PDBQT receptor file of N, H, CA, C and O in Angstrom, charges set to zero:
ATOM      1  N   MET A   1      87.467 -69.809 115.599  1.00  0.00    +0.000 N 
ATOM      2  CA  MET A   1      87.664 -70.113 114.186  1.00  0.00    +0.000 C 
ATOM      3  C   MET A   1      88.926 -69.400 113.697  1.00  0.00    +0.000 C 
ATOM      4  O   MET A   1      89.094 -68.198 113.905  1.00  0.00    +0.000 OA
ATOM      5  N   LYS A   2      89.793 -70.148 113.056  1.00  0.00    +0.000 N 
ATOM      6  H   LYS A   2      89.656 -71.124 112.887  1.00  0.00    +0.000 HD
ATOM      7  CA  LYS A   2      91.038 -69.559 112.550  1.00  0.00    +0.000 C 
ATOM      8  C   LYS A   2      90.800 -68.958 111.168  1.00  0.00    +0.000 C 
ATOM      9  O   LYS A   2      90.053 -69.488 110.345  1.00  0.00    +0.000 OA
ATOM     10  N   TYR A   3      91.458 -67.846 110.955  1.00  0.00    +0.000 N 
ATOM     11  H   TYR A   3      92.065 -67.415 111.623  1.00  0.00    +0.000 HD
ATOM     12  CA  TYR A   3      91.368 -67.226 109.636  1.00  0.00    +0.000 C 
ATOM     13  C   TYR A   3      92.246 -67.984 108.650  1.00  0.00    +0.000 C 
ATOM     14  O   TYR A   3      93.284 -68.521 109.035  1.00  0.00    +0.000 OA
ATOM     15  N   PRO A   4      91.843 -68.034 107.387  1.00  0.00    +0.000 N 
ATOM     16  CA  PRO A   4      92.702 -68.702 106.394  1.00  0.00    +0.000 C 
ATOM     17  C   PRO A   4      94.010 -67.946 106.201  1.00  0.00    +0.000 C 
ATOM     18  O   PRO A   4      94.097 -66.746 106.462  1.00  0.00    +0.000 OA
ATOM     19  N   LEU A   5      95.011 -68.661 105.745  1.00  0.00    +0.000 N 
ATOM     20  H   LEU A   5      94.940 -69.636 105.532  1.00  0.00    +0.000 HD
ATOM     21  CA  LEU A   5      96.317 -68.033 105.538  1.00  0.00    +0.000 C 
ATOM     22  C   LEU A   5      96.253 -66.968 104.453  1.00  0.00    +0.000 C 
ATOM     23  O   LEU A   5      96.869 -65.909 104.578  1.00  0.00    +0.000 OA
ATOM     24  N   VAL A   6      95.510 -67.249 103.392  1.00  0.00    +0.000 N 
ATOM     25  H   VAL A   6      95.010 -68.109 103.291  1.00  0.00    +0.000 HD
ATOM     26  CA  VAL A   6      95.357 -66.280 102.308  1.00  0.00    +0.000 C 
ATOM     27  C   VAL A   6      93.945 -65.722 102.395  1.00  0.00    +0.000 C 
ATOM     28  O   VAL A   6      92.970 -66.472 102.347  1.00  0.00    +0.000 OA
ATOM     29  N   THR A   7      93.838 -64.408 102.521  1.00  0.00    +0.000 N 
ATOM     30  H   THR A   7      94.630 -63.799 102.560  1.00  0.00    +0.000 HD
ATOM     31  CA  THR A   7      92.506 -63.814 102.616  1.00  0.00    +0.000 C 
ATOM     32  C   THR A   7      91.768 -63.952 101.285  1.00  0.00    +0.000 C 
ATOM     33  O   THR A   7      92.381 -64.017 100.220  1.00  0.00    +0.000 OA
ATOM     34  N   LEU A   8      90.450 -63.995 101.372  1.00  0.00    +0.000 N 
ATOM     35  H   LEU A   8      89.952 -63.942 102.238  1.00  0.00    +0.000 HD
ATOM     36  CA  LEU A   8      89.638 -64.180 100.170  1.00  0.00    +0.000 C 
ATOM     37  C   LEU A   8      89.732 -62.963  99.251  1.00  0.00    +0.000 C 
ATOM     38  O   LEU A   8      89.812 -63.107  98.031  1.00  0.00    +0.000 OA
ATOM     39  N   VAL A   9      89.723 -61.779  99.832  1.00  0.00    +0.000 N 
ATOM     40  H   VAL A   9      89.659 -61.663 100.823  1.00  0.00    +0.000 HD
ATOM     41  CA  VAL A   9      89.787 -60.555  99.037  1.00  0.00    +0.000 C 
ATOM     42  C   VAL A   9      91.095 -59.840  99.358  1.00  0.00    +0.000 C 
ATOM     43  O   VAL A   9      91.265 -59.297 100.449  1.00  0.00    +0.000 OA
ATOM     44  N   ASN A  10      92.001 -59.847  98.414  1.00  0.00    +0.000 N 
ATOM     45  H   ASN A  10      91.863 -60.288  97.527  1.00  0.00    +0.000 HD
ATOM     46  CA  ASN A  10      93.222 -59.061  98.543  1.00  0.00    +0.000 C 
ATOM     47  C   ASN A  10      93.375 -58.217  97.274  1.00  0.00    +0.000 C 
ATOM     48  O   ASN A  10      92.448 -58.153  96.466  1.00  0.00    +0.000 OA
ATOM     49  N   ASP A  11      94.502 -57.584  97.089  1.00  0.00    +0.000 N 
ATOM     50  H   ASP A  11      95.255 -57.636  97.744  1.00  0.00    +0.000 HD
ATOM     51  CA  ASP A  11      94.676 -56.699  95.931  1.00  0.00    +0.000 C 
ATOM     52  C   ASP A  11      94.553 -57.444  94.609  1.00  0.00    +0.000 C 
ATOM     53  O   ASP A  11      94.115 -56.875  93.609  1.00  0.00    +0.000 OA
ATOM     54  N   PHE A  12      94.943 -58.721  94.605  1.00  0.00    +0.000 N 
ATOM     55  H   PHE A  12      95.299 -59.183  95.417  1.00  0.00    +0.000 HD
ATOM     56  CA  PHE A  12      94.894 -59.479  93.354  1.00  0.00    +0.000 C 
ATOM     57  C   PHE A  12      93.475 -59.923  93.023  1.00  0.00    +0.000 C 
ATOM     58  O   PHE A  12      93.047 -59.807  91.875  1.00  0.00    +0.000 OA
ATOM     59  N   THR A  13      92.738 -60.427  94.009  1.00  0.00    +0.000 N 
ATOM     60  H   THR A  13      93.086 -60.521  94.942  1.00  0.00    +0.000 HD
ATOM     61  CA  THR A  13      91.410 -60.984  93.737  1.00  0.00    +0.000 C 
ATOM     62  C   THR A  13      90.320 -59.924  93.741  1.00  0.00    +0.000 C 
ATOM     63  O   THR A  13      89.203 -60.194  93.300  1.00  0.00    +0.000 OA
ATOM     64  N   PHE A  14      90.622 -58.708  94.236  1.00  0.00    +0.000 N 
ATOM     65  H   PHE A  14      91.529 -58.489  94.595  1.00  0.00    +0.000 HD
ATOM     66  CA  PHE A  14      89.585 -57.685  94.311  1.00  0.00    +0.000 C 
ATOM     67  C   PHE A  14      89.094 -57.285  92.921  1.00  0.00    +0.000 C 
ATOM     68  O   PHE A  14      87.889 -57.183  92.690  1.00  0.00    +0.000 OA
ATOM     69  N   SER A  15      90.031 -57.059  91.993  1.00  0.00    +0.000 N 
ATOM     70  H   SER A  15      91.010 -57.141  92.181  1.00  0.00    +0.000 HD
ATOM     71  CA  SER A  15      89.624 -56.679  90.642  1.00  0.00    +0.000 C 
ATOM     72  C   SER A  15      88.909 -57.842  89.952  1.00  0.00    +0.000 C 
ATOM     73  O   SER A  15      87.986 -57.626  89.167  1.00  0.00    +0.000 OA
ATOM     74  N   PHE A  16      89.336 -59.075  90.243  1.00  0.00    +0.000 N 
ATOM     75  H   PHE A  16      90.086 -59.251  90.880  1.00  0.00    +0.000 HD
ATOM     76  CA  PHE A  16      88.693 -60.247  89.650  1.00  0.00    +0.000 C 
ATOM     77  C   PHE A  16      87.257 -60.380  90.138  1.00  0.00    +0.000 C 
ATOM     78  O   PHE A  16      86.346 -60.619  89.345  1.00  0.00    +0.000 OA
ATOM     79  N   LEU A  17      87.056 -60.224  91.454  1.00  0.00    +0.000 N 
ATOM     80  H   LEU A  17      87.796 -60.030  92.098  1.00  0.00    +0.000 HD
ATOM     81  CA  LEU A  17      85.698 -60.303  92.008  1.00  0.00    +0.000 C 
ATOM     82  C   LEU A  17      84.843 -59.143  91.512  1.00  0.00    +0.000 C 
ATOM     83  O   LEU A  17      83.667 -59.327  91.198  1.00  0.00    +0.000 OA
ATOM     84  N   GLY A  18      85.428 -57.955  91.442  1.00  0.00    +0.000 N 
ATOM     85  H   GLY A  18      86.383 -57.806  91.698  1.00  0.00    +0.000 HD
ATOM     86  CA  GLY A  18      84.679 -56.810  90.930  1.00  0.00    +0.000 C 
ATOM     87  C   GLY A  18      84.257 -57.017  89.492  1.00  0.00    +0.000 C 
ATOM     88  O   GLY A  18      83.145 -56.655  89.108  1.00  0.00    +0.000 OA
ATOM     89  N   PHE A  19      85.140 -57.601  88.693  1.00  0.00    +0.000 N 
ATOM     90  H   PHE A  19      86.044 -57.895  89.005  1.00  0.00    +0.000 HD
ATOM     91  CA  PHE A  19      84.804 -57.888  87.296  1.00  0.00    +0.000 C 
ATOM     92  C   PHE A  19      83.634 -58.860  87.214  1.00  0.00    +0.000 C 
ATOM     93  O   PHE A  19      82.712 -58.649  86.425  1.00  0.00    +0.000 OA
ATOM     94  N   TRP A  20      83.656 -59.929  88.022  1.00  0.00    +0.000 N 
ATOM     95  H   TRP A  20      84.405 -60.101  88.663  1.00  0.00    +0.000 HD
ATOM     96  CA  TRP A  20      82.591 -60.922  87.940  1.00  0.00    +0.000 C 
ATOM     97  C   TRP A  20      81.293 -60.444  88.548  1.00  0.00    +0.000 C 
ATOM     98  O   TRP A  20      80.233 -60.984  88.231  1.00  0.00    +0.000 OA
ATOM     99  N   PHE A  21      81.345 -59.422  89.434  1.00  0.00    +0.000 N 
ATOM    100  H   PHE A  21      82.206 -58.983  89.692  1.00  0.00    +0.000 HD
ATOM    101  CA  PHE A  21      80.097 -58.851  89.937  1.00  0.00    +0.000 C 
ATOM    102  C   PHE A  21      79.520 -57.841  88.954  1.00  0.00    +0.000 C 
ATOM    103  O   PHE A  21      78.300 -57.715  88.847  1.00  0.00    +0.000 OA
ATOM    104  N   CYS A  22      80.378 -57.120  88.235  1.00  0.00    +0.000 N 
ATOM    105  H   CYS A  22      81.368 -57.222  88.323  1.00  0.00    +0.000 HD
ATOM    106  CA  CYS A  22      79.902 -56.087  87.315  1.00  0.00    +0.000 C 
ATOM    107  C   CYS A  22      79.492 -56.661  85.963  1.00  0.00    +0.000 C 
ATOM    108  O   CYS A  22      78.669 -56.071  85.263  1.00  0.00    +0.000 OA
ATOM    109  N   LEU A  23      80.052 -57.791  85.595  1.00  0.00    +0.000 N 
ATOM    110  H   LEU A  23      80.720 -58.270  86.163  1.00  0.00    +0.000 HD
ATOM    111  CA  LEU A  23      79.751 -58.367  84.279  1.00  0.00    +0.000 C 
ATOM    112  C   LEU A  23      78.271 -58.696  84.109  1.00  0.00    +0.000 C 
ATOM    113  O   LEU A  23      77.691 -58.286  83.104  1.00  0.00    +0.000 OA
ATOM    114  N   PRO A  24      77.612 -59.424  85.047  1.00  0.00    +0.000 N 
ATOM    115  CA  PRO A  24      76.177 -59.707  84.860  1.00  0.00    +0.000 C 
ATOM    116  C   PRO A  24      75.330 -58.442  84.851  1.00  0.00    +0.000 C 
ATOM    117  O   PRO A  24      74.357 -58.356  84.101  1.00  0.00    +0.000 OA
ATOM    118  N   VAL A  25      75.686 -57.459  85.674  1.00  0.00    +0.000 N 
ATOM    119  H   VAL A  25      76.477 -57.529  86.282  1.00  0.00    +0.000 HD
ATOM    120  CA  VAL A  25      74.924 -56.209  85.701  1.00  0.00    +0.000 C 
ATOM    121  C   VAL A  25      75.056 -55.486  84.367  1.00  0.00    +0.000 C 
ATOM    122  O   VAL A  25      74.075 -54.957  83.843  1.00  0.00    +0.000 OA
ATOM    123  N   GLY A  26      76.260 -55.462  83.822  1.00  0.00    +0.000 N 
ATOM    124  H   GLY A  26      77.057 -55.891  84.247  1.00  0.00    +0.000 HD
ATOM    125  CA  GLY A  26      76.466 -54.824  82.529  1.00  0.00    +0.000 C 
ATOM    126  C   GLY A  26      75.723 -55.532  81.409  1.00  0.00    +0.000 C 
ATOM    127  O   GLY A  26      75.162 -54.886  80.524  1.00  0.00    +0.000 OA
ATOM    128  N   LEU A  27      75.720 -56.859  81.448  1.00  0.00    +0.000 N 
ATOM    129  H   LEU A  27      76.176 -57.383  82.167  1.00  0.00    +0.000 HD
ATOM    130  CA  LEU A  27      74.999 -57.608  80.418  1.00  0.00    +0.000 C 
ATOM    131  C   LEU A  27      73.491 -57.382  80.529  1.00  0.00    +0.000 C 
ATOM    132  O   LEU A  27      72.808 -57.259  79.513  1.00  0.00    +0.000 OA
ATOM    133  N   LEU A  28      72.975 -57.326  81.741  1.00  0.00    +0.000 N 
ATOM    134  H   LEU A  28      73.530 -57.426  82.567  1.00  0.00    +0.000 HD
ATOM    135  CA  LEU A  28      71.548 -57.073  81.919  1.00  0.00    +0.000 C 
ATOM    136  C   LEU A  28      71.172 -55.683  81.415  1.00  0.00    +0.000 C 
ATOM    137  O   LEU A  28      70.131 -55.513  80.782  1.00  0.00    +0.000 OA
ATOM    138  N   LEU A  29      72.017 -54.688  81.695  1.00  0.00    +0.000 N 
ATOM    139  H   LEU A  29      72.863 -54.826  82.210  1.00  0.00    +0.000 HD
ATOM    140  CA  LEU A  29      71.734 -53.348  81.187  1.00  0.00    +0.000 C 
ATOM    141  C   LEU A  29      71.765 -53.310  79.666  1.00  0.00    +0.000 C 
ATOM    142  O   LEU A  29      70.935 -52.651  79.039  1.00  0.00    +0.000 OA
ATOM    143  N   LEU A  30      72.714 -54.012  79.078  1.00  0.00    +0.000 N 
ATOM    144  H   LEU A  30      73.388 -54.547  79.587  1.00  0.00    +0.000 HD
ATOM    145  CA  LEU A  30      72.804 -54.054  77.620  1.00  0.00    +0.000 C 
ATOM    146  C   LEU A  30      71.564 -54.709  77.012  1.00  0.00    +0.000 C 
ATOM    147  O   LEU A  30      71.010 -54.207  76.034  1.00  0.00    +0.000 OA
ATOM    148  N   LEU A  31      71.132 -55.831  77.592  1.00  0.00    +0.000 N 
ATOM    149  H   LEU A  31      71.583 -56.239  78.386  1.00  0.00    +0.000 HD
ATOM    150  CA  LEU A  31      69.927 -56.492  77.095  1.00  0.00    +0.000 C 
ATOM    151  C   LEU A  31      68.697 -55.614  77.275  1.00  0.00    +0.000 C 
ATOM    152  O   LEU A  31      67.822 -55.590  76.409  1.00  0.00    +0.000 OA
ATOM    153  N   LEU A  32      68.620 -54.893  78.390  1.00  0.00    +0.000 N 
ATOM    154  H   LEU A  32      69.331 -54.913  79.094  1.00  0.00    +0.000 HD
ATOM    155  CA  LEU A  32      67.486 -54.002  78.616  1.00  0.00    +0.000 C 
ATOM    156  C   LEU A  32      67.447 -52.892  77.576  1.00  0.00    +0.000 C 
ATOM    157  O   LEU A  32      66.377 -52.555  77.070  1.00  0.00    +0.000 OA
ATOM    158  N   ILE A  33      68.608 -52.318  77.253  1.00  0.00    +0.000 N 
ATOM    159  H   ILE A  33      69.477 -52.592  77.664  1.00  0.00    +0.000 HD
ATOM    160  CA  ILE A  33      68.667 -51.250  76.247  1.00  0.00    +0.000 C 
ATOM    161  C   ILE A  33      68.254 -51.787  74.875  1.00  0.00    +0.000 C 
ATOM    162  O   ILE A  33      67.497 -51.134  74.157  1.00  0.00    +0.000 OA
ATOM    163  N   ILE A  34      68.747 -52.976  74.509  1.00  0.00    +0.000 N 
ATOM    164  H   ILE A  34      69.362 -53.507  75.092  1.00  0.00    +0.000 HD
ATOM    165  CA  ILE A  34      68.390 -53.560  73.213  1.00  0.00    +0.000 C 
ATOM    166  C   ILE A  34      66.900 -53.851  73.148  1.00  0.00    +0.000 C 
ATOM    167  O   ILE A  34      66.254 -53.610  72.128  1.00  0.00    +0.000 OA
ATOM    168  N   TRP A  35      66.355 -54.376  74.256  1.00  0.00    +0.000 N 
ATOM    169  H   TRP A  35      66.880 -54.571  75.084  1.00  0.00    +0.000 HD
ATOM    170  CA  TRP A  35      64.930 -54.710  74.298  1.00  0.00    +0.000 C 
ATOM    171  C   TRP A  35      64.081 -53.452  74.178  1.00  0.00    +0.000 C 
ATOM    172  O   TRP A  35      63.086 -53.447  73.453  1.00  0.00    +0.000 OA
ATOM    173  N   LEU A  36      64.459 -52.386  74.877  1.00  0.00    +0.000 N 
ATOM    174  H   LEU A  36      65.267 -52.390  75.466  1.00  0.00    +0.000 HD
ATOM    175  CA  LEU A  36      63.689 -51.141  74.799  1.00  0.00    +0.000 C 
ATOM    176  C   LEU A  36      63.764 -50.536  73.401  1.00  0.00    +0.000 C 
ATOM    177  O   LEU A  36      62.769 -50.023  72.889  1.00  0.00    +0.000 OA
ATOM    178  N   ARG A  37      64.947 -50.597  72.783  1.00  0.00    +0.000 N 
ATOM    179  H   ARG A  37      65.756 -51.014  73.198  1.00  0.00    +0.000 HD
ATOM    180  CA  ARG A  37      65.053 -50.095  71.407  1.00  0.00    +0.000 C 
ATOM    181  C   ARG A  37      64.175 -50.899  70.454  1.00  0.00    +0.000 C 
ATOM    182  O   ARG A  37      63.573 -50.343  69.535  1.00  0.00    +0.000 OA
ATOM    183  N   PHE A  38      64.106 -52.202  70.675  1.00  0.00    +0.000 N 
ATOM    184  H   PHE A  38      64.595 -52.654  71.421  1.00  0.00    +0.000 HD
ATOM    185  CA  PHE A  38      63.254 -53.051  69.845  1.00  0.00    +0.000 C 
ATOM    186  C   PHE A  38      61.781 -52.677  70.018  1.00  0.00    +0.000 C 
ATOM    187  O   PHE A  38      61.045 -52.566  69.037  1.00  0.00    +0.000 OA
ATOM    188  N   LEU A  39      61.356 -52.483  71.269  1.00  0.00    +0.000 N 
ATOM    189  H   LEU A  39      61.953 -52.573  72.066  1.00  0.00    +0.000 HD
ATOM    190  CA  LEU A  39      59.966 -52.107  71.517  1.00  0.00    +0.000 C 
ATOM    191  C   LEU A  39      59.647 -50.741  70.925  1.00  0.00    +0.000 C 
ATOM    192  O   LEU A  39      58.569 -50.546  70.364  1.00  0.00    +0.000 OA
ATOM    193  N   LEU A  40      60.573 -49.796  71.044  1.00  0.00    +0.000 N 
ATOM    194  H   LEU A  40      61.449 -49.954  71.500  1.00  0.00    +0.000 HD
ATOM    195  CA  LEU A  40      60.323 -48.477  70.469  1.00  0.00    +0.000 C 
ATOM    196  C   LEU A  40      60.251 -48.531  68.949  1.00  0.00    +0.000 C 
ATOM    197  O   LEU A  40      59.457 -47.814  68.339  1.00  0.00    +0.000 OA
ATOM    198  N   SER A  41      61.069 -49.370  68.340  1.00  0.00    +0.000 N 
ATOM    199  H   SER A  41      61.714 -49.952  68.836  1.00  0.00    +0.000 HD
ATOM    200  CA  SER A  41      61.002 -49.487  66.884  1.00  0.00    +0.000 C 
ATOM    201  C   SER A  41      59.691 -50.149  66.461  1.00  0.00    +0.000 C 
ATOM    202  O   SER A  41      59.140 -49.813  65.413  1.00  0.00    +0.000 OA
ATOM    203  N   GLN A  42      59.195 -51.077  67.258  1.00  0.00    +0.000 N 
ATOM    204  H   GLN A  42      59.643 -51.350  68.109  1.00  0.00    +0.000 HD
ATOM    205  CA  GLN A  42      57.904 -51.688  66.950  1.00  0.00    +0.000 C 
ATOM    206  C   GLN A  42      56.789 -50.645  67.042  1.00  0.00    +0.000 C 
ATOM    207  O   GLN A  42      55.903 -50.602  66.189  1.00  0.00    +0.000 OA
ATOM    208  N   ASP A  43      56.835 -49.802  68.083  1.00  0.00    +0.000 N 
ATOM    209  H   ASP A  43      57.555 -49.837  68.777  1.00  0.00    +0.000 HD
ATOM    210  CA  ASP A  43      55.832 -48.764  68.215  1.00  0.00    +0.000 C 
ATOM    211  C   ASP A  43      55.908 -47.766  67.066  1.00  0.00    +0.000 C 
ATOM    212  O   ASP A  43      54.874 -47.295  66.592  1.00  0.00    +0.000 OA
ATOM    213  N   ALA A  44      57.098 -47.439  66.616  1.00  0.00    +0.000 N 
ATOM    214  H   ALA A  44      57.939 -47.821  67.001  1.00  0.00    +0.000 HD
ATOM    215  CA  ALA A  44      57.253 -46.514  65.497  1.00  0.00    +0.000 C 
ATOM    216  C   ALA A  44      56.673 -47.139  64.227  1.00  0.00    +0.000 C 
ATOM    217  O   ALA A  44      56.039 -46.445  63.432  1.00  0.00    +0.000 OA
ATOM    218  N   ASN A  45      56.883 -48.428  64.032  1.00  0.00    +0.000 N 
ATOM    219  H   ASN A  45      57.398 -48.992  64.678  1.00  0.00    +0.000 HD
ATOM    220  CA  ASN A  45      56.328 -49.085  62.842  1.00  0.00    +0.000 C 
ATOM    221  C   ASN A  45      54.811 -49.095  62.890  1.00  0.00    +0.000 C 
ATOM    222  O   ASN A  45      54.162 -48.914  61.859  1.00  0.00    +0.000 OA
ATOM    223  N   ILE A  46      54.239 -49.300  64.049  1.00  0.00    +0.000 N 
ATOM    224  H   ILE A  46      54.765 -49.447  64.886  1.00  0.00    +0.000 HD
ATOM    225  CA  ILE A  46      52.773 -49.303  64.178  1.00  0.00    +0.000 C 
ATOM    226  C   ILE A  46      52.216 -47.920  63.898  1.00  0.00    +0.000 C 
ATOM    227  O   ILE A  46      51.186 -47.776  63.239  1.00  0.00    +0.000 OA
ATOM    228  N   LEU A  47      52.918 -46.881  64.413  1.00  0.00    +0.000 N 
ATOM    229  H   LEU A  47      53.754 -46.998  64.948  1.00  0.00    +0.000 HD
ATOM    230  CA  LEU A  47      52.431 -45.515  64.210  1.00  0.00    +0.000 C 
ATOM    231  C   LEU A  47      52.529 -45.101  62.745  1.00  0.00    +0.000 C 
ATOM    232  O   LEU A  47      51.633 -44.418  62.248  1.00  0.00    +0.000 OA
ATOM    233  N   THR A  48      53.576 -45.487  62.049  1.00  0.00    +0.000 N 
ATOM    234  H   THR A  48      54.304 -46.041  62.453  1.00  0.00    +0.000 HD
ATOM    235  CA  THR A  48      53.727 -45.101  60.653  1.00  0.00    +0.000 C 
ATOM    236  C   THR A  48      52.823 -45.918  59.746  1.00  0.00    +0.000 C 
ATOM    237  O   THR A  48      52.444 -45.451  58.672  1.00  0.00    +0.000 OA
ATOM    238  N   ALA A  49      52.472 -47.129  60.157  1.00  0.00    +0.000 N 
ATOM    239  H   ALA A  49      52.780 -47.508  61.029  1.00  0.00    +0.000 HD
ATOM    240  CA  ALA A  49      51.633 -47.986  59.305  1.00  0.00    +0.000 C 
ATOM    241  C   ALA A  49      50.169 -47.519  59.318  1.00  0.00    +0.000 C 
ATOM    242  O   ALA A  49      49.454 -47.695  58.332  1.00  0.00    +0.000 OA
ATOM    243  N   SER A  50      49.732 -46.932  60.416  1.00  0.00    +0.000 N 
ATOM    244  H   SER A  50      50.313 -46.789  61.217  1.00  0.00    +0.000 HD
ATOM    245  CA  SER A  50      48.312 -46.570  60.491  1.00  0.00    +0.000 C 
ATOM    246  C   SER A  50      48.026 -45.146  60.017  1.00  0.00    +0.000 C 
ATOM    247  O   SER A  50      46.874 -44.712  60.028  1.00  0.00    +0.000 OA
TER     248      SER A  50
C-alpha cells in the first residue's frame, strides 16, 4: 500500500484535528456543569421551602 503524498496529520492539520477533538469534550463538560448547577439549585429550593 502506498502512502498518500500529503500526510493526514501534519503541522497544519494537527491543531485543526485537536480543536475538533477537544470541542465536543469541552461542550459536554460545560453542559455537565450547567446541569449540576441546576440540580443543586433545585435541591436548595426544596430545602428552603420546607
